[in-house]
VEXRO-138502 format. One record per residue (C-alpha): residue number from 0; residue in one letter; x, y, z. Coordinates in pm, 1 decimal, m for minus. Layout:
[NUM "A" [X Y Z]];
...
END
This chain:
[0 "M" [m5066.6 3258.3 m6213.2]];
[1 "Q" [m5435.0 3218.9 m6278.2]];
[2 "K" [m5585.1 2916.2 m6127.8]];
[3 "L" [m5757.3 2680.7 m6396.9]];
[4 "H" [m6107.7 2566.7 m6314.0]];
[5 "S" [m6239.0 2242.3 m6451.6]];
[6 "T" [m6591.0 2268.1 m6627.4]];
[7 "Q" [m6611.6 1903.1 m6567.3]];
[8 "R" [m6909.1 1793.0 m6324.2]];
[9 "A" [m6792.1 1606.7 m6017.8]];
[10 "R" [m6892.5 1249.0 m5986.0]];
[11 "E" [m7186.4 1203.0 m5728.2]];
[12 "R" [m7123.9 1024.4 m5409.9]];
[13 "A" [m7335.9 742.7 m5319.7]];
[14 "V" [m7447.7 530.5 m5022.3]];
[15 "L" [m7589.4 176.4 m5144.7]];
[16 "V" [m7883.7 11.3 m4951.8]];
[17 "G" [m7958.0 m336.8 m4956.9]];
[18 "V" [m8183.1 m598.9 m4805.3]];
[19 "D" [m8131.2 m969.7 m4720.5]];
[20 "V" [m8485.0 m1127.2 m4776.8]];
[21 "P" [m8559.3 m1485.8 m4735.2]];
[22 "K" [m8504.5 m1728.2 m5050.3]];
[23 "A" [m8362.2 m1447.6 m5243.4]];
[24 "L" [m8270.3 m1544.3 m5611.8]];
[25 "V" [m7918.6 m1341.9 m5594.6]];
[26 "P" [m7720.5 m1349.7 m5283.2]];
[27 "L" [m7713.9 m1001.2 m5131.3]];
[28 "H" [m7360.6 m933.4 m5144.6]];
[29 "E" [m7387.9 m1036.0 m5546.3]];
[30 "S" [m7669.8 m810.9 m5574.4]];
[31 "L" [m7509.9 m522.2 m5406.5]];
[32 "L" [m7178.1 m562.9 m5621.6]];
[33 "E" [m7403.5 m542.5 m5925.3]];
[34 "L" [m7585.9 m213.2 m5793.5]];
[35 "A" [m7228.3 m86.3 m5744.8]];
[36 "R" [m7125.0 m168.7 m6122.3]];
[37 "L" [m7482.0 13.2 m6220.4]];
[38 "G" [m7381.3 304.7 m6012.5]];
[39 "A" [m7044.1 340.5 m6176.3]];
[40 "T" [m7189.8 271.8 m6522.7]];
[41 "A" [m7403.3 582.5 m6441.0]];
[42 "G" [m7080.4 772.6 m6329.4]];
[43 "V" [m7162.1 762.6 m5943.4]];
[44 "E" [m6883.3 710.7 m5684.3]];
[45 "M" [m6966.2 446.3 m5411.8]];
[46 "V" [m6856.7 566.0 m5072.6]];
[47 "G" [m7063.9 362.8 m4801.3]];
[48 "E" [m7315.0 60.2 m4773.4]];
[49 "A" [m7577.9 m37.9 m4551.5]];
[50 "T" [m7734.9 m376.4 m4531.5]];
[51 "Q" [m8057.8 m499.2 m4361.9]];
[52 "P" [m8214.1 m861.1 m4274.7]];
[53 "L" [m8575.6 m804.5 m4363.0]];
[54 "R" [m8878.4 m1042.4 m4371.2]];
[55 "K" [m9102.5 m794.8 m4556.0]];
[56 "P" [m9060.8 m435.2 m4645.1]];
[57 "H" [m9168.0 m153.0 m4422.3]];
[58 "P" [m9468.1 5.8 m4574.5]];
[59 "A" [m9379.7 352.3 m4510.2]];
[60 "T" [m8981.2 348.7 m4545.6]];
[61 "F" [m8896.0 12.9 m4689.3]];
[62 "I" [m8627.4 m63.7 m4427.0]];
[63 "G" [m8766.3 73.7 m4090.9]];
[64 "A" [m8723.1 379.0 m3875.5]];
[65 "G" [m8423.1 259.7 m3707.5]];
[66 "K" [m8219.6 155.3 m4019.9]];
[67 "V" [m8318.5 494.5 m4181.3]];
[68 "E" [m8159.6 689.3 m3910.8]];
[69 "E" [m7840.9 482.1 m3972.8]];
[70 "V" [m7831.1 546.6 m4330.4]];
[71 "K" [m7877.8 920.2 m4253.9]];
[72 "A" [m7582.8 919.3 m4011.0]];
[73 "L" [m7379.3 729.7 m4284.6]];
[74 "V" [m7469.5 979.0 m4559.9]];
[75 "Q" [m7371.7 1267.1 m4337.1]];
[76 "E" [m7037.6 1092.4 m4247.4]];
[77 "T" [m6942.5 1017.4 m4610.0]];
[78 "H" [m7085.1 1335.7 m4742.5]];
[79 "A" [m7295.1 1138.8 m5017.5]];
[80 "D" [m7507.3 1302.3 m5245.7]];
[81 "V" [m7756.0 1029.9 m5327.7]];
[82 "V" [m7864.1 691.0 m5159.5]];
[83 "L" [m7918.4 394.9 m5406.8]];
[84 "F" [m8154.4 136.3 m5294.8]];
[85 "D" [m8112.9 m227.8 m5428.6]];
[86 "D" [m8522.1 m278.4 m5488.2]];
[87 "P" [m8805.0 m95.4 m5608.2]];
[88 "L" [m8955.4 172.4 m5408.3]];
[89 "S" [m9289.6 302.4 m5382.2]];
[90 "P" [m9362.3 674.2 m5437.3]];
[91 "A" [m9440.3 702.3 m5070.5]];
[92 "Q" [m9151.6 539.7 m4948.7]];
[93 "Q" [m8923.8 736.9 m5185.9]];
[94 "R" [m9076.3 1049.8 m5072.7]];
[95 "N" [m9050.9 951.9 m4676.4]];
[96 "L" [m8704.0 847.5 m4709.9]];
[97 "E" [m8580.5 1176.2 m4888.6]];
[98 "K" [m8772.5 1378.5 m4615.1]];
[99 "V" [m8562.5 1205.3 m4329.6]];
[100 "I" [m8228.0 1124.3 m4505.3]];
[101 "G" [m8218.1 1494.9 m4669.0]];
[102 "V" [m8064.1 1385.0 m4985.5]];
[103 "R" [m8189.6 1229.0 m5313.1]];
[104 "V" [m8322.9 861.1 m5305.3]];
[105 "V" [m8293.7 640.1 m5625.8]];
[106 "D" [m8401.5 288.4 m5640.4]];
[107 "R" [m8255.3 22.0 m5896.7]];
[108 "S" [m8531.4 78.7 m6120.6]];
[109 "A" [m8460.6 431.4 m6187.5]];
[110 "L" [m8080.8 388.0 m6212.4]];
[111 "I" [m8136.5 123.6 m6475.4]];
[112 "L" [m8359.2 382.6 m6665.1]];
[113 "D" [m8083.0 647.3 m6612.6]];
[114 "I" [m7840.7 433.8 m6765.2]];
[115 "F" [m8065.6 326.6 m7060.2]];
[116 "A" [m8110.7 684.9 m7111.7]];
[117 "Q" [m7738.7 763.1 m7151.2]];
[118 "H" [m7677.0 456.1 m7386.2]];
[119 "A" [m7984.0 455.9 m7627.1]];
[120 "R" [m7835.3 580.9 m7967.8]];
[121 "S" [m8121.0 492.2 m8213.4]];
[122 "T" [m8464.5 671.8 m8264.8]];
[123 "A" [m8645.6 367.0 m8159.2]];
[124 "G" [m8429.4 309.9 m7846.1]];
[125 "K" [m8448.4 684.6 m7730.1]];
[126 "L" [m8831.0 681.5 m7779.0]];
[127 "Q" [m8858.4 354.8 m7558.0]];
[128 "V" [m8654.3 482.2 m7292.8]];
[129 "E" [m8818.0 830.9 m7269.6]];
[130 "L" [m9159.0 636.8 m7250.7]];
[131 "A" [m9012.6 409.3 m6949.7]];
[132 "Q" [m8896.4 694.4 m6782.0]];
[133 "L" [m9226.5 896.4 m6795.5]];
[134 "Q" [m9431.8 593.3 m6695.3]];
[135 "Y" [m9181.0 565.8 m6382.2]];
[136 "L" [m9195.7 948.3 m6304.2]];
[137 "L" [m9572.4 1002.2 m6334.1]];
[138 "P" [m9661.6 846.3 m5998.3]];
[139 "R" [m9392.0 1012.4 m5837.1]];
[140 "L" [m9469.2 1370.3 m5981.2]];
[141 "T" [m9556.1 1535.6 m5637.7]];
[142 "R" [m9187.5 1512.0 m5523.0]];
[143 "A" [m9101.7 1752.6 m5792.0]];
[144 "W" [m9344.3 2019.0 m5669.5]];
[145 "T" [m9295.7 2022.8 m5284.6]];
[146 "H" [m9217.4 2380.6 m5296.7]];
[147 "L" [m9571.4 2469.9 m5430.6]];
[148 "S" [m9744.3 2225.2 m5211.5]];
[149 "R" [m10032.2 2330.8 m4990.9]];
[150 "Q" [m10164.5 2201.7 m4650.7]];
[151 "A" [m10446.5 1963.9 m4664.6]];
[152 "G" [m10782.2 2119.0 m4622.5]];
[153 "G" [m10696.7 2465.8 m4767.9]];
[154 "G" [m10788.7 2785.2 m4601.0]];
[155 "V" [m10687.7 3164.9 m4641.6]];
[156 "G" [m10331.3 3180.9 m4766.5]];
[157 "L" [m10302.2 2796.9 m4811.9]];
[158 "R" [m10477.2 2783.7 m5175.2]];
[159 "G" [m10285.3 2864.0 m5501.9]];
[160 "P" [m10096.6 2733.2 m5773.0]];
[161 "G" [m9946.8 2421.9 m5622.9]];
[162 "E" [m10199.2 2153.9 m5744.1]];
[163 "T" [m10270.7 2346.3 m6038.3]];
[164 "Q" [m9907.7 2316.8 m6163.9]];
[165 "L" [m9903.2 1962.8 m6081.1]];
[166 "E" [m10218.8 1891.9 m6285.4]];
[167 "V" [m10067.9 2065.1 m6549.1]];
[168 "D" [m9748.3 1878.0 m6555.9]];
[169 "R" [m9954.2 1530.9 m6509.0]];
[170 "R" [m10153.2 1639.2 m6813.2]];
[171 "R" [m9829.1 1720.0 m7023.1]];
[172 "I" [m9669.0 1388.1 m6929.0]];
[173 "R" [m9961.3 1196.2 m7008.9]];
[174 "E" [m10000.0 1387.3 m7346.9]];
[175 "R" [m9603.8 1306.1 m7415.6]];
[176 "I" [m9678.7 954.7 m7324.1]];
[177 "A" [m9950.5 937.2 m7572.9]];
[178 "V" [m9728.4 1061.9 m7851.0]];
[179 "L" [m9427.6 853.6 m7753.1]];
[180 "R" [m9691.0 534.0 m7794.8]];
[181 "A" [m9792.6 655.1 m8138.9]];
[182 "R" [m9429.1 722.4 m8277.0]];
[183 "I" [m9324.5 374.9 m8132.9]];
[184 "A" [m9606.8 201.0 m8296.6]];
[185 "D" [m9500.5 357.4 m8624.3]];
[186 "V" [m9154.8 223.6 m8562.8]];
[187 "E" [m9318.8 m109.5 m8499.3]];
[188 "R" [m9529.4 m91.4 m8805.8]];
[189 "S" [m9209.3 m27.8 m9015.0]];
[190 "R" [m9029.7 m331.0 m8836.7]];
[191 "A" [m9304.2 m560.4 m8905.9]];
[192 "V" [m9278.2 m454.0 m9280.7]];
[193 "Q" [m8913.6 m531.2 m9278.3]];
[194 "R" [m8984.9 m870.4 m9086.3]];
[195 "R" [m9267.9 m950.7 m9367.3]];
[196 "D" [m8974.1 m874.0 m9642.1]];
[197 "R" [m8752.7 m1134.4 m9483.9]];
[198 "R" [m9020.3 m1406.4 m9459.6]];
[199 "V" [m9055.0 m1360.0 m9851.9]];
[200 "T" [m8670.5 m1450.8 m9880.2]];
[201 "P" [m8656.4 m1624.8 m9535.8]];
[202 "T" [m8330.8 m1649.2 m9392.2]];
[203 "P" [m8285.3 m1813.5 m9027.4]];
[204 "T" [m8241.7 m1564.7 m8756.8]];
[205 "V" [m8013.3 m1645.1 m8462.4]];
[206 "A" [m8030.6 m1401.2 m8157.8]];
[207 "L" [m7764.0 m1361.3 m7906.7]];
[208 "V" [m7920.6 m1324.3 m7550.5]];
[209 "G" [m7807.0 m1331.3 m7190.6]];
[210 "Y" [m7736.4 m1155.4 m6888.9]];
[211 "T" [m7582.3 m779.6 m6921.7]];
[212 "N" [m7213.2 m805.2 m6968.5]];
[213 "A" [m7198.3 m1170.1 m7034.1]];
[214 "G" [m7002.3 m1076.8 m7342.9]];
[215 "K" [m7262.1 m1099.9 m7611.9]];
[216 "S" [m7115.6 m789.3 m7814.4]];
[217 "T" [m6778.6 m915.7 m7810.2]];
[218 "L" [m6891.0 m1249.3 m7920.0]];
[219 "M" [m7099.8 m1085.1 m8211.8]];
[220 "N" [m6779.3 m893.5 m8330.3]];
[221 "A" [m6584.2 m1222.6 m8314.6]];
[222 "L" [m6821.3 m1398.5 m8525.4]];
[223 "T" [m6925.2 m1115.9 m8781.2]];
[224 "Q" [m6676.7 m825.5 m8749.8]];
[225 "A" [m6978.6 m605.5 m8666.5]];
[226 "G" [m6773.9 m333.1 m8486.1]];
[227 "V" [m7039.2 m317.9 m8201.5]];
[228 "L" [m6925.9 m110.8 m7904.4]];
[229 "V" [m6763.8 m337.6 m7629.1]];
[230 "E" [m6692.4 m191.1 m7297.4]];
[231 "D" [m6653.6 m342.2 m6938.6]];
[232 "K" [m7000.0 m189.0 m6853.9]];
[233 "L" [m7357.9 m298.9 m6775.0]];
[234 "F" [m7568.5 m231.7 m7065.6]];
[235 "A" [m7306.6 m78.9 m7291.7]];
[236 "T" [m7522.4 m127.9 m7618.7]];
[237 "L" [m7902.5 m127.2 m7640.6]];
[238 "D" [m8009.2 m101.3 m7981.6]];
[239 "P" [m8006.1 m439.0 m8186.4]];
[240 "T" [m7742.8 m520.5 m8431.6]];
[241 "V" [m7813.9 m741.9 m8695.7]];
[242 "R" [m7550.7 m902.2 m8938.1]];
[243 "R" [m7533.0 m1182.9 m9184.8]];
[244 "L" [m7313.8 m1506.2 m9080.2]];
[245 "R" [m7210.3 m1775.0 m9305.1]];
[246 "L" [m7187.6 m2105.0 m9136.3]];
[247 "P" [m6911.8 m2353.0 m9209.6]];
[248 "G" [m7147.2 m2577.4 m9400.4]];
[249 "G" [m7275.8 m2306.5 m9639.6]];
[250 "L" [m7588.8 m2192.9 m9444.6]];
[251 "T" [m7627.2 m1834.2 m9410.5]];
[252 "V" [m7824.6 m1700.8 m9109.0]];
[253 "L" [m7882.1 m1334.3 m8942.0]];
[254 "L" [m7712.9 m1298.0 m8631.8]];
[255 "A" [m7862.6 m1036.6 m8396.0]];
[256 "D" [m7716.8 m899.4 m8083.2]];
[257 "T" [m7993.3 m789.4 m7840.9]];
[258 "V" [m8023.1 m571.7 m7506.6]];
[259 "G" [m7875.6 m774.1 m7196.9]];
[260 "F" [m8102.3 m870.7 m6918.7]];
[261 "I" [m8058.7 m813.7 m6546.6]];
[262 "H" [m8173.6 m919.6 m6196.1]];
[263 "K" [m8485.0 m689.5 m6115.3]];
[264 "L" [m8528.3 m536.9 m6442.6]];
[265 "P" [m8774.2 m260.5 m6423.2]];
[266 "H" [m9129.5 m351.3 m6566.2]];
[267 "Q" [m9154.0 m26.1 m6752.1]];
[268 "L" [m8855.5 m124.8 m6975.1]];
[269 "V" [m8986.6 m452.1 m7045.4]];
[270 "E" [m9303.3 m300.2 m7183.7]];
[271 "A" [m9136.4 m23.8 m7347.3]];
[272 "F" [m8874.2 m245.8 m7525.5]];
[273 "K" [m9137.7 m515.0 m7646.7]];
[274 "S" [m9082.8 m383.0 m7989.6]];
[275 "T" [m8702.9 m412.8 m7968.9]];
[276 "L" [m8734.6 m772.6 m7791.7]];
[277 "E" [m8953.3 m861.9 m8085.9]];
[278 "Q" [m8621.6 m955.3 m8258.5]];
[279 "V" [m8584.1 m1221.8 m7994.2]];
[280 "R" [m8947.1 m1382.5 m8009.2]];
[281 "G" [m8891.5 m1395.5 m8406.3]];
[282 "A" [m8575.9 m1592.3 m8401.2]];
[283 "D" [m8537.0 m1949.4 m8521.0]];
[284 "L" [m8268.0 m2013.9 m8246.0]];
[285 "L" [m8137.6 m1840.7 m7943.6]];
[286 "V" [m7776.5 m1855.2 m7842.6]];
[287 "H" [m7764.3 m1808.5 m7459.8]];
[288 "V" [m7432.0 m1634.4 m7356.2]];
[289 "V" [m7332.4 m1693.7 m7004.0]];
[290 "D" [m7048.4 m1550.3 m6833.0]];
[291 "A" [m6880.2 m1869.5 m6723.8]];
[292 "S" [m6630.5 m1682.9 m6496.6]];
[293 "H" [m6897.6 m1522.1 m6280.8]];
[294 "P" [m6961.0 m1675.7 m5964.6]];
[295 "A" [m7335.2 m1616.7 m5986.2]];
[296 "W" [m7349.9 m1751.4 m6337.2]];
[297 "S" [m7620.7 m2017.3 m6257.1]];
[298 "E" [m7855.1 m1744.9 m6106.4]];
[299 "Q" [m7789.9 m1519.5 m6425.8]];
[300 "L" [m7890.9 m1801.2 m6636.2]];
[301 "H" [m8212.3 m1845.0 m6448.4]];
[302 "I" [m8292.4 m1479.4 m6452.4]];
[303 "T" [m8262.2 m1477.1 m6818.0]];
[304 "R" [m8464.8 m1775.4 m6884.4]];
[305 "Q" [m8727.1 m1592.5 m6658.0]];
[306 "V" [m8726.4 m1294.6 m6865.6]];
[307 "L" [m8740.6 m1504.5 m7186.4]];
[308 "D" [m9056.5 m1649.6 m7037.2]];
[309 "E" [m9204.0 m1332.7 m6989.8]];
[310 "I" [m9164.6 m1188.3 m7326.6]];
[311 "G" [m9292.1 m1517.9 m7492.2]];
[312 "A" [m8957.8 m1649.4 m7599.7]];
[313 "G" [m8931.1 m1918.5 m7350.6]];
[314 "A" [m8998.1 m2215.8 m7591.7]];
[315 "L" [m8754.6 m2151.3 m7844.1]];
[316 "P" [m8475.6 m2391.9 m7929.2]];
[317 "V" [m8150.8 m2260.4 m7743.1]];
[318 "V" [m7777.2 m2309.7 m7781.2]];
[319 "H" [m7589.5 m2245.4 m7445.5]];
[320 "A" [m7257.0 m2048.3 m7513.2]];
[321 "F" [m7052.6 m2042.0 m7194.0]];
[322 "N" [m6842.9 m1742.7 m7271.5]];
[323 "K" [m6501.4 m1590.0 m7109.4]];
[324 "R" [m6328.3 m1943.7 m7132.8]];
[325 "D" [m5992.1 m1748.1 m7114.3]];
[326 "L" [m6073.5 m1629.7 m6753.1]];
[327 "L" [m6138.7 m1988.4 m6632.0]];
[328 "P" [m5881.5 m2180.3 m6444.1]];
[329 "V" [m5951.8 m2511.8 m6645.2]];
[330 "A" [m6090.8 m2542.3 m6992.8]];
[331 "A" [m6430.4 m2691.3 m6897.1]];
[332 "P" [m6780.7 m2567.9 m6825.5]];
[333 "P" [m6830.1 m2503.3 m6475.9]];
[334 "P" [m7007.8 m2785.9 m6270.8]];
[335 "G" [m7386.0 m2764.5 m6297.8]];
[336 "A" [m7376.2 m2627.8 m6670.0]];
[337 "P" [m7622.3 m2751.3 m6911.0]];
[338 "P" [m7493.9 m3070.7 m7087.4]];
[339 "D" [m7512.7 m2897.9 m7433.6]];
[340 "A" [m7293.5 m2599.7 m7330.9]];
[341 "V" [m7025.8 m2509.9 m7564.8]];
[342 "L" [m6712.4 m2333.8 m7409.2]];
[343 "V" [m6615.4 m2020.4 m7585.4]];
[344 "S" [m6411.6 m1702.6 m7589.9]];
[345 "G" [m6534.6 m1399.3 m7757.1]];
[346 "R" [m6211.4 m1237.9 m7686.1]];
[347 "T" [m5964.6 m1498.5 m7814.3]];
[348 "G" [m6182.3 m1677.2 m8059.2]];
[349 "S" [m6137.4 m2007.5 m7873.5]];
[350 "G" [m6438.5 m2255.4 m7925.0]];
[351 "L" [m6604.4 m2043.4 m8192.7]];
[352 "P" [m6592.6 m2316.1 m8453.8]];
[353 "E" [m6739.7 m2577.3 m8222.5]];
[354 "L" [m7026.0 m2300.4 m8150.4]];
[355 "L" [m7064.2 m2241.2 m8532.8]];
[356 "A" [m7105.2 m2607.5 m8587.9]];
[357 "R" [m7366.3 m2641.7 m8307.8]];
[358 "I" [m7550.0 m2375.4 m8418.7]];
[359 "E" [m7571.1 m2535.6 m8783.1]];
[360 "T" [m7670.6 m2864.4 m8643.2]];
[361 "E" [m7950.1 m2706.8 m8453.4]];
[362 "L" [m8086.3 m2532.2 m8747.2]];
[363 "A" [m8043.1 m2827.0 m8988.9]];
[364 "A" [m8277.2 m3019.4 m8760.9]];
[365 "G" [m8558.1 m2787.1 m8914.7]];
[366 "L" [m8428.6 m2788.4 m9269.9]];
[367 "A" [m8609.0 m2994.4 m9570.0]];
[368 "R" [m8379.6 m3195.2 m9775.5]];
[369 "V" [m8496.8 m3139.5 m10158.3]];
[370 "R" [m8367.6 m3210.6 m10507.4]];
[371 "W" [m8469.4 m2993.6 m10806.2]];
[372 "D" [m8402.1 m2986.3 m11171.7]];
[373 "V" [m8364.9 m2609.1 m11209.3]];
[374 "P" [m8321.7 m2439.5 m11542.8]];
[375 "A" [m7965.5 m2281.8 m11583.0]];
[376 "A" [m8160.4 m1959.9 m11670.2]];
[377 "R" [m8328.1 m1947.4 m11340.6]];
[378 "G" [m8023.3 m1813.9 m11163.8]];
[379 "D" [m8235.2 m1610.9 m10913.5]];
[380 "L" [m8382.3 m1966.6 m10768.2]];
[381 "L" [m8005.7 m2091.9 m10744.4]];
[382 "A" [m7923.0 m1796.6 m10560.0]];
[383 "L" [m8189.6 m1823.4 m10308.9]];
[384 "V" [m8104.5 m2186.7 m10266.9]];
[385 "R" [m7732.4 m2095.8 m10195.8]];
[386 "R" [m7823.5 m1795.1 m9981.5]];
[387 "S" [m8112.8 m1969.2 m9750.5]];
[388 "G" [m8000.4 m2304.1 m9736.6]];
[389 "R" [m7686.7 m2533.7 m9785.7]];
[390 "V" [m7601.0 m2696.1 m10107.1]];
[391 "V" [m7517.9 m3065.0 m10084.2]];
[392 "E" [m7471.4 m3140.3 m10460.6]];
[393 "E" [m7515.8 m2985.1 m10788.2]];
[394 "W" [m7426.5 m3060.3 m11145.5]];
[395 "Y" [m7491.0 m2921.3 m11485.7]];
[396 "R" [m7625.7 m3116.4 m11782.8]];
[397 "D" [m7815.1 m2967.4 m12083.7]];
[398 "G" [m7880.8 m2636.1 m11957.5]];
[399 "V" [m8026.6 m2782.7 m11643.5]];
[400 "V" [m7887.5 m2746.8 m11285.3]];
[401 "T" [m7960.7 m3060.5 m11065.4]];
[402 "V" [m7928.7 m2944.0 m10702.2]];
[403 "T" [m7951.3 m3125.2 m10368.0]];
[404 "A" [m7992.8 m2887.3 m10078.4]];
[405 "L" [m8116.2 m2838.8 m9710.3]];
[406 "V" [m8314.3 m2545.9 m9697.7]];
[407 "P" [m8614.2 m2398.2 m9456.9]];
[408 "P" [m8941.6 m2531.2 m9560.4]];
[409 "K" [m9068.0 m2199.3 m9639.9]];
[410 "V" [m8805.0 m2168.4 m9883.7]];
[411 "A" [m8886.1 m2504.7 m10030.1]];
[412 "G" [m9229.5 m2425.0 m10098.4]];
[413 "Q" [m9151.8 m2102.8 m10258.6]];
[414 "I" [m8909.2 m2267.5 m10484.3]];
[415 "E" [m9145.7 m2569.8 m10565.1]];
[416 "K" [m9417.1 m2285.2 m10658.5]];
[417 "A" [m9168.7 m2106.8 m10923.4]];
[418 "L" [m9069.8 m2444.3 m11072.2]];
[419 "H" [m9408.7 m2526.8 m11140.3]];
[420 "E" [m9522.6 m2174.3 m11251.3]];
[421 "P" [m9567.7 m2149.7 m11624.8]];
[422 "P" [m9331.3 m1916.4 m11786.8]];
[423 "S" [m9443.3 m1578.4 m11848.9]];
[424 "A" [m9543.1 m1499.0 m12209.9]];
[425 "P" [m9318.7 m1238.7 m12407.8]];
[426 "S" [m9496.3 m886.7 m12413.9]];
[427 "A" [m9643.9 m823.3 m12758.7]];
[428 "P" [m9445.5 m586.8 m12991.2]];
[429 "C" [m9590.2 m232.2 m13004.2]];
END
């Protein structure tokens, strides 16, 4: 009987390497657990782990010669294909480590970029990820041409295509980066037009933000039936999803699910995804989703706040939604949670009415209370009031609708202007 061979690619085997530095924001064991989850998301099997207490990185190898030899022995013992470092490495450190250990060395930044490349679905997301990858690759390009390299100083037989090919590739990458930036700028201009259109009929925007895998997509689906992909993986969804949500008091908002943040998020990704993160900066309210069941939830909350500050969204009003209530031993926010925290479960729906009420309360604080006599024929204005605000009271009399409502100030100004404009004259017959 003929033996069948699978065409499926075997999972790569990886050794994890982490360093314990003084005053680290996230404990080393938690950071390595997260690195292992990142590796699993990228399709890598963890087969070993090495740690090193460190005051400051070694300039040549990050972890020092002795620890490099220890990692090399662990790689040989476990037959690993790749070494995953929990920290960003310089191009020289990466090159030196690979030379000694004998297998590929991938730092945390490259691993996250790889996951983003796998999960990007929209045109904008793919462009942004490719730009970030090329920016990361450019200073490391020499590693790809070691087979064409020549010894320093030249000489007979030592001059040739190595540096020429390297410069050609550098130029091609720079040209591709320029093309990507131009295409991303086009996407951003299109999004800017969409944002201007939304401001003409302003509907409050609420953005879900938080650490990756905190349950934002599950919460989005529970609130809006958006059908967003939900997986127990880091960065399962990258592209923003926006859906309309009707709050209990009648106010309609746009609810946006955004990309999750993570410890040591690569700078290239923050830069490349600035147009996507515009959805966060332009929101009227942030719902900060926190995994209340995670032992390091407070560190994750702090990291998310840092990233929000970095992208210019740190001053926006926030509601804290402590998610995964169903995984807690007691139905209460963990000790140390912000006093405004709302305990919810996106999976079971528990606590969602309280969260919606809190969102409406926060948004209503910025609404104007108005009262207008609107001609019954102006159904467009009445629809705008109902769509953009909260109708408190209305009654009809003699062809006029008297409406009392809470609406955003921009809507109030727009309707006031429309009510005081003289009616347009009928066109003359031909």
